[in-house]
N, C-alpha and C positions, 0 to 999 in steps of 0.2 A: 210138653209138647202141645201144640195147638190143635184143638179138636177140629175134625172136618165135620161140618154140619150142612144139612140141606138148605135149600132156599127158605127164607123165613116166610111166614111166621112159625115160630116154635117157642117152647118154653125153657127158661133156665132157673135152676135152683142154686142160689148163692148161699153157700155155708161158710160164714166167717166165724173163726174160733180161736180161743187162746188155750193151749194145752197146759195140763198140770206137769209138774216135774217127773222125769223118768219115763221110760217107754211103757211098762206094765203090760206088754202085749199089744200096744196100740199099732205098731207098724205092720205087724203080720195081719191083724184084723182089717186095717186100712186097705192092704193089698188084696185081701180076701173079698172085701166089699166092692172094690172096683171091678174085680173079676166077675162077681155075682151080678152087679149092675149091668154089665155088658151082655148078659144073657136075658135081661128083662125086655119084654115087648114094649116098644115105644122108646127105648133108650137111644140117644143120638151120639153122645160123647161126654168126655169129662176133661177138665183141666184142674190142676192142684198145685199149690205152692205152699211152703212153709219157711219162715225165717228162723235164724238161730235162737231167738228168744221164745219160739213156740207159737208165734202168731201164724195161722194159716188161712187160706181161702181155697175152698173146692167149689167149682161151678160144674154142675151137671146139666146136660141138655136133654130135653124130653119132647116127645111128639105132642103131648097133651096132658091135661090134668088128671085124667084116668090113669095113664101110665105113671105119673108121679104117685098118685094115691096107691096104686098097687105096689110100687117099690117101697113106700113108707110101711105098708102092711106086711111085706115080706117077712117070714118067720126069722130067718137069719138075720136080717137087717134090724128087726126089733131088738134082737139080743145085743147088737152092736150099739144101737141107740140107748139102751139101758146102761150098758157099760160106760158110754160117754157121759151120761148124767152122774153115774156113780164115782167114776175115777179118772176119766181122760180129759175132761174139759173143765176148765176154771170158769169159763164164760163162752157164750156162743150166740149167734143170730142166724136165722135162716130166712131167706127172702125168695119169693117166687116172682119171677119176671117174665114178661112176654118180649121176645125178640122180634122187632118189627123190620129191622133191616140190618145188614152187615156188609162191610167191605174190608179189604185188606191188601196185603202184599205177600207174595211167596218168596222163598229164598232166590237170590240172584245167581 
């Protein structure tokens, strides 16, 4: 689903990752993290996809860097980050971007 975001500027965190084999509790934690992120001040939206080989991209949108820092430091999120390092990700990259403009089309 395409996230509904406010008028730019705002920030995007792009998390590209390659999963390890097997679920190992990943799906439940990912769902829990999205629900938790939605309660964070400054959270604007999220979009996430994963292919059959385990490559995924999640883009979360935030009001400012302070909101991103608070999310990174969230106690429950730090547990998920640790588990990602230990067992869920074979590789990942995280990129912080500033969205300057956007345009698009809604369903016809």
